[in-house]
C-alpha positions as CSV (number, residue, x, y, z in Angstrom):
1,M,-2.0,-3.6,-19.4
2,K,0.3,-3.5,-22.6
3,R,-1.4,-0.3,-23.8
4,S,-1.0,1.2,-20.6
5,F,2.7,0.3,-20.1
6,L,3.4,1.7,-23.7
7,A,1.7,4.8,-22.7
8,L,3.8,5.4,-19.8
9,C,7.0,4.4,-21.6
10,G,6.3,6.9,-23.9
11,I,5.6,9.6,-21.2
12,L,8.9,8.4,-19.9
13,I,11.0,8.8,-23.1
14,L,9.8,12.1,-23.8
15,S,10.4,13.5,-20.3
16,S,14.0,12.5,-20.9
17,F,14.1,15.0,-23.8
18,S,12.3,17.5,-21.8
19,M,13.8,18.2,-18.7
20,D,11.3,20.9,-17.8
21,K,8.4,18.5,-17.9
22,P,9.5,15.6,-15.8
23,A,7.3,12.8,-15.4
24,W,8.2,12.4,-11.6
25,K,10.6,13.4,-9.2
26,L,11.7,11.8,-6.0
27,F,12.4,13.8,-2.7
28,D,13.5,12.4,0.9
29,K,11.8,13.2,4.1
30,T,13.3,16.8,4.3
31,G,12.2,17.8,1.0
32,K,15.6,17.0,-0.7
33,E,15.5,15.8,-4.1
34,C,17.2,12.3,-4.4
35,N,17.4,9.6,-6.9
36,Y,16.1,6.1,-7.1
37,Q,19.3,4.5,-6.1
38,N,18.8,6.3,-2.8
39,L,15.5,4.7,-2.4
40,L,16.4,1.2,-3.4
41,D,19.4,1.5,-0.9
42,E,17.4,2.3,2.0
43,A,14.7,0.1,1.3
44,S,16.8,-3.0,1.1
45,K,17.7,-2.3,4.8
46,A,14.1,-2.2,6.0
47,D,12.0,-4.9,7.6
48,V,8.6,-3.4,6.2
49,I,8.1,-1.0,3.4
50,L,4.8,0.6,3.1
51,F,4.3,1.8,-0.5
52,G,1.7,4.5,-0.4
53,E,0.1,4.8,-3.6
54,L,-2.5,7.2,-5.7
55,H,-4.9,4.4,-6.7
56,D,-5.2,5.8,-10.3
57,N,-1.5,7.1,-10.6
58,A,0.4,5.5,-13.4
59,I,3.8,6.5,-11.8
60,S,2.9,4.7,-8.5
61,H,2.2,1.2,-10.2
62,W,5.2,1.6,-12.4
63,L,7.6,2.4,-9.5
64,Q,5.8,-0.4,-7.4
65,Y,6.7,-3.0,-10.1
66,E,10.1,-1.3,-10.6
67,L,11.1,-1.6,-6.8
68,L,9.8,-5.4,-6.4
69,S,11.8,-6.2,-9.4
70,D,15.0,-4.3,-8.0
71,L,14.5,-5.5,-4.3
72,Y,14.0,-9.0,-5.4
73,N,17.4,-9.0,-7.3
74,K,19.0,-7.1,-4.8
75,N,18.0,-9.3,-1.9
76,R,18.3,-12.8,-3.5
77,G,14.5,-13.3,-3.5
78,Q,14.1,-12.5,0.4
79,V,11.0,-10.5,-0.3
80,I,7.3,-11.2,0.6
81,L,4.3,-9.0,-0.7
82,G,1.0,-7.6,0.7
83,A,-1.5,-5.4,-0.2
84,E,-4.6,-3.6,0.8
85,M,-6.3,-4.7,-2.4
86,F,-6.7,-8.0,-1.3
87,E,-8.5,-9.0,1.7
88,T,-7.9,-11.8,4.3
89,D,-10.6,-13.8,3.2
90,N,-9.1,-14.1,-0.2
91,Q,-5.9,-15.8,1.4
92,L,-6.5,-19.3,0.6
93,L,-7.2,-18.3,-3.2
94,L,-3.8,-16.5,-3.3
95,N,-2.1,-19.4,-1.8
96,E,-3.4,-21.7,-4.1
97,L,-2.4,-19.4,-7.1
98,I,1.1,-19.1,-5.9
99,E,1.5,-23.1,-5.2
100,G,0.2,-23.8,-8.6
101,Q,-2.7,-25.4,-7.5
102,I,-5.5,-23.1,-9.0
103,S,-4.8,-21.0,-12.6
104,L,-4.6,-17.2,-12.8
105,K,-7.9,-17.4,-14.7
106,N,-9.8,-19.1,-11.9
107,F,-8.2,-16.9,-9.2
108,E,-9.5,-13.8,-11.1
109,A,-12.7,-15.3,-11.3
110,E,-13.3,-16.1,-7.8
111,A,-11.3,-13.6,-5.8
112,K,-12.6,-10.0,-4.9
113,L,-10.7,-7.5,-7.2
114,W,-10.4,-4.1,-7.3
115,P,-11.8,-2.4,-10.8
116,N,-8.1,-1.4,-11.6
117,Y,-6.7,-4.7,-10.9
118,S,-5.9,-5.8,-14.6
119,T,-3.9,-2.6,-15.1
120,D,-2.5,-2.0,-11.7
121,Y,-2.2,-5.1,-9.5
122,K,-2.1,-8.0,-12.0
123,P,1.4,-7.4,-12.7
124,L,2.6,-7.3,-9.3
125,V,0.4,-10.8,-9.0
126,E,2.1,-12.3,-12.0
127,F,5.7,-11.2,-10.8
128,A,4.8,-13.1,-7.5
129,L,3.4,-16.3,-9.5
130,E,6.5,-16.3,-11.8
131,H,8.9,-16.0,-9.0
132,H,7.1,-17.9,-6.3
133,I,6.8,-15.2,-4.0
134,S,4.2,-15.3,-1.1
135,F,1.4,-12.6,-1.6
136,I,-0.7,-11.8,1.5
137,G,-4.2,-10.1,1.4
138,T,-3.8,-7.9,4.6
139,N,-7.0,-6.1,4.4
140,I,-10.0,-6.6,6.6
141,P,-13.1,-8.2,4.6
142,R,-15.0,-4.8,3.9
143,R,-18.3,-6.2,5.2
144,Y,-16.7,-6.1,8.8
145,A,-15.3,-2.5,8.2
146,A,-18.6,-1.5,6.7
147,S,-20.1,-2.7,10.1
148,V,-17.7,-0.7,12.3
149,N,-18.8,2.4,10.1
150,R,-22.3,1.8,10.9
151,K,-22.1,0.6,14.5
152,G,-18.7,1.2,16.0
153,F,-16.0,-1.2,17.1
154,E,-18.8,-2.9,19.1
155,A,-20.1,-4.6,15.9
156,L,-17.1,-7.0,15.8
157,D,-17.7,-8.4,19.1
158,S,-20.8,-10.6,18.1
159,L,-18.6,-12.2,15.1
160,S,-17.7,-15.8,15.3
161,D,-14.2,-17.0,15.8
162,Q,-13.7,-17.8,12.3
163,A,-14.8,-14.3,11.4
164,K,-12.5,-12.9,14.3
165,S,-9.5,-14.6,12.6
166,L,-9.6,-12.4,9.7
167,I,-9.2,-9.1,11.7
168,A,-6.7,-7.8,14.0
169,P,-7.0,-9.1,17.5
170,L,-9.9,-7.6,19.5
171,P,-9.9,-5.1,20.9
172,I,-7.5,-2.9,19.0
173,S,-6.1,0.1,20.5
174,Y,-7.5,3.2,19.0
175,D,-6.1,6.9,19.5
176,S,-9.0,9.4,17.8
177,A,-6.4,12.3,18.4
178,L,-4.1,10.9,15.6
179,P,-4.3,14.0,12.9
180,S,-5.4,11.4,10.0
181,Y,-8.3,10.0,12.2
182,K,-9.2,13.3,13.4
183,A,-9.3,14.9,10.0
184,M,-11.7,12.1,8.9
185,M,-14.1,12.9,11.7
186,N,-13.9,16.6,10.8
187,M,-14.7,15.7,7.3
188,G,-17.6,13.4,8.0
189,G,-19.5,15.7,10.8
190,H,-21.7,13.8,13.1
191,L,-22.4,11.2,10.4
192,G,-18.9,10.4,10.1
193,A,-18.3,9.6,13.9
194,N,-17.4,5.7,13.1
195,L,-15.4,6.7,9.9
196,P,-12.3,6.9,11.2
197,K,-12.9,3.7,13.5
198,A,-13.5,1.9,10.1
199,Q,-9.9,3.3,8.8
200,A,-8.3,2.3,12.0
201,I,-9.6,-1.6,11.9
202,K,-8.3,-1.6,8.4
203,D,-5.1,-0.2,9.5
204,A,-4.9,-2.6,12.3
205,T,-5.7,-5.5,10.3
206,M,-3.2,-4.8,7.8
207,A,-0.3,-4.1,10.5
208,W,-1.2,-7.3,12.2
209,N,-1.1,-9.5,8.9
210,I,2.3,-7.9,8.0
211,L,3.7,-8.9,10.9
212,K,1.8,-12.4,11.2
213,Y,3.5,-13.4,7.8
214,K,6.6,-11.8,7.7
215,P,9.4,-14.2,7.8
216,Q,12.4,-12.7,9.9
217,E,14.8,-12.7,6.9
218,S,12.7,-11.1,4.3
219,I,11.6,-7.7,3.4
220,F,7.8,-7.4,3.6
221,L,6.9,-5.1,0.5
222,H,3.2,-3.6,1.3
223,F,1.3,-1.7,-1.1
224,N,-1.6,0.4,0.1
225,G,-3.3,3.7,-0.4
226,A,-1.2,6.7,0.7
227,Y,-3.4,7.8,3.4
228,H,-3.1,4.7,5.4
229,S,0.8,5.3,5.8
230,D,1.0,9.0,5.4
231,N,3.0,11.0,8.2
232,F,3.8,7.8,9.9
233,E,0.3,7.4,10.9
234,G,-2.2,4.5,10.3
235,I,-0.5,1.0,9.5
236,V,2.7,2.4,10.7
237,W,1.1,3.4,14.3
238,Y,-0.3,0.0,14.6
239,L,3.1,-1.6,13.5
240,K,4.7,0.0,16.1
241,K,2.2,-0.9,18.5
242,Y,2.8,-4.5,17.8
243,N,6.7,-4.4,17.4
244,P,8.4,-1.2,18.2
245,H,11.6,-2.4,17.1
246,L,10.8,-2.8,13.3
247,N,12.3,-0.8,11.0
248,I,9.8,0.7,8.6
249,L,10.3,2.5,5.5
250,T,7.5,4.5,4.0
251,I,6.9,5.9,0.5
252,T,4.1,8.1,-0.5
253,T,2.7,9.8,-3.7
254,V,1.8,13.2,-4.3
255,E,0.4,15.4,-7.2
256,Q,1.3,19.0,-7.8
257,D,1.0,21.6,-10.5
258,K,4.6,22.7,-10.1
259,M,7.4,20.2,-10.1
260,D,10.5,22.3,-9.1
261,S,10.1,21.4,-5.2
262,L,7.7,19.9,-2.7
263,Q,4.9,22.0,-1.1
264,Q,5.4,22.6,2.3
265,E,2.3,20.4,3.2
266,N,4.0,17.2,1.4
267,I,7.3,17.7,3.0
268,G,7.9,14.8,5.8
269,K,5.0,13.0,4.7
270,A,7.0,9.8,4.5
271,N,10.6,8.6,4.0
272,F,10.5,8.9,0.4
273,I,7.9,11.3,-1.4
274,I,7.3,10.6,-5.3
275,L,6.2,13.9,-6.8
276,V,4.1,13.5,-10.0
277,P,2.5,16.3,-12.3
278,Q,-1.4,16.8,-11.4
279,S,-1.7,16.2,-15.2
280,M,-0.2,12.7,-15.2
281,T,-2.7,10.1,-17.1
282,K,-4.7,8.1,-14.9
283,T,-4.7,4.3,-15.0
284,H,-8.6,4.2,-14.4
């Protein structure tokens, strides 16, 4: 983590001396370039923030930490965290960690962790631990998503009540005409008929847990792959289904060869769009 952080600092310092090679730029929904303060000001007014990352993008992960730290300070600690990268059956471990009942070492030995946990998500967990912030594992256990991918939503009907408590309430709403799900269907052909359904049960479960655990007075800052919230679909669609009155702010990350402006297909993907060079160093 220290090596990755120092490398990133080097990149950012160099970029300040060479403005024709910026490490990142920020744009609003309309494609107008803006600054980080604009993002922070708007984020501090939101009920829920969905930070869409590219999983191996160093800038994404650096800005996640910076936004968390700044929101915590700006909102007097009224922040709760959640992430796609932790599943609902790991919630007991997360709770025990934050409450000081188990060590970070024990947590890491027993939790289901992504391969890039140590470089990209551990700093967020450590921040939550240091400041005693609740951290919610929002994602469906992968075994149940895999069952949906094989057999469709019907695979969930035979689960025990205990298992069903780990996912969004059944039956879930599902709109196969949503562009993101339609694209997955077309990508998978006849073999991928259930692929968008597996994506949908993830989106629904993440949305459900965001609302389940969000205190009224706190901002819920959620980290997820960009595809889960791009174009205000995925998690956003389910959040609006569950609570139409939520103030949701979305952030996405895109990579381009040229950094002068957003390509047309990237305009409007989110409330704020982080643009990163295609050649940016990957975290894993």
